[in-house]
N, C-alpha and C positions, 0 to 999 in steps of 0.2 A: 647550416642545416641544408640537407639535400632535399630534392623534390620528393624522393621516396619517403623521407621522414615526415614531410608535410602531409602526404597522402595517408600514411599510417596514422598520424595524429588525427586527421580529419575523420577517417573511418572509425577510430576508437571513440571519438566524441559522438558521432552519429549512432554508433551501437549503444552507447550509454543513453542517448535520447530515446531510442526505440525501447530500451529496457524500462526506462522511467515511465514512458507512455503506457506500456503494457501493465505496469504496476498500478497506474492510475485507473486503467480500464478494469482491473481486478477489483478495485475498491468501489466501482459503480455497482449498486445493488441490483441484483436480478431477483427472480422469484425464489431462488434457492439459497440456502445458507452457505457462507464461505468465510473462513477466518480472515481472509483478505479484506472483508468489509470493515472490520473493527481494529485490525492490528496496528494501523497507523494513527489511530485516534490518540491525541495528546491528553495525558492525565496529570493533574497537579497532585503530586504526592512527595513526601520527604523534602518539602521545600523547593522542589524543582519540577520541571515539565518533562515527562517521560512518555514514550509510546506504550501502548497497551501491551504489546508483545514483550516489553522489557519487564513488566511487573505482574504478568499473569499468563497462565496456560490457556490457550484458545482452541476449542475443539468443536466439531459439528456432529453430535451424536445422531441427529435426525436430519432429513432433507430441509426442514424449515426451522431449525433451532441451532443457535450458537450458544455454547456453554463456555463461560469465562470463569476460571478458577484462579483468583489472585494468590501470589506466593505468600503475601502477608494479609491476614484477615482485615487489618485496619484500612486496607485500600478498597474495600467493597464499596463504600459510599462515594469516594472520589471517582471510581470507575463508572458507577451508575450515573453520576452527575455528568461526566464527560460524554457518555453515550447519549444522554438526553439532550445535551447541548449541541451535539454534532448535527450535521445537515442530512443525516440518513433517514430521518423520519421513522425510527423504530423505538419502541419502549422496552427498556430492560426490566426484568422482574428479579428482585433479590430473594434468594432462597437459602437463607443461612449464610454459609461461607461461599456460595456460588452465585453467579449472576446468569440468569437465563434470558436470552434475547430471541423471542419468536420473530420470524420473518414472515410478514403478512403477504398475501397475494398482491400482485401489482395490478392496478386498474389500467385500462387501455390508455387513458389520459396520462397516467404516471409513466407508462412505458414510453410514450411519445416524448415526454419531457426528458426522460433519461437518455433517449437517443440523441436529443439535442445536446445534452451534456457530453456524450461520447463524441459527437462530431466536433464540438468545441475543443475537447482534449486532443483529438486527432489533428485538428488544424494548428493548434499550438505546437504540436510535435513536428508537423511539416515545416512550420516557420522556423523552429529551432534547427532542423536539418538544413534548410536553405541558408540560415545564418552561418552555419559551419562551412557550407560550400563557399559562401562569399568570403569568409575569413581565409580559407585555403587559397582561393583564387588571388586574393590580395597578396598573400605571402609569396605565391609563385610569381606574380608580376614584379614584386620587389626584387626577387632573386634574378629575374631576367634583366631588370634595369641595372642591377649591380654587376651584370656580366657573368653571373654564376650559372645561367641557364640560357640555352640557345632558343631562338624563336620556334623552331620545330619541336624542341623538347617542351617548351611552354604549351604549345597547342596540344601535344600528346597528354601532358599532365592535366590540362584543363578538361580534356575529354574524359580522362580517368575520374576526375573529381565529379563531373556530371554523371558518369555511370554510377558512382557510389551514391550520389544524391538520389537518382532514380530508384536504385535498389532499396534504400532505406525508407524512402517515401512509400514505395510499394509495400514494404513490411508493415508500415503504420496503417496503410489503407486496408490490408488484409486483416489485421487485428481489429480494426474498426468494424469491418463487415461482419466478422465472426461475433463480435460483441453485440452488434445490432440483431443478428439472428438469435443469439442467446436471450436478449431482452424481449424479443417478440414471441418466444416460445411460451405457450400457456401451460 
């Protein structure tokens, strides 16, 4: 494996980490409705555990309402139960074949709690990116010990890995800041 391959693999893993963190940010509830709030909720149906988006259509017809329309009407009750058991703090209303999920206003205290959650998610992402940096650095040092990489090339590759790390941590921080602004909007 060449140093370039290690750098590409490291960058790919860091990109996946940032993408996962942004998905987690999307699932943090703000004052407005978003399908991302409920699409990853796990629902027990058909004898297995599936995500909400696999078994239902999710729309937001209003700014404070999520509408869930199961593909199979028999899944209405399991979906309702899964939403109630989730940590979102929202109460679904069954309306025949549909499930309406009103999104209440967030109190100042709840906004502060959600910001703490967002900061924790961001820190977990930064830790994951640094873990990828460490793994890449170890691989590069192993290559250098094996004689496949010169000392100068090792230094250059390590600088490149650090540059990647700084870039992806910056992306996580930007996402976190924009989510905080979004949470504090009344």
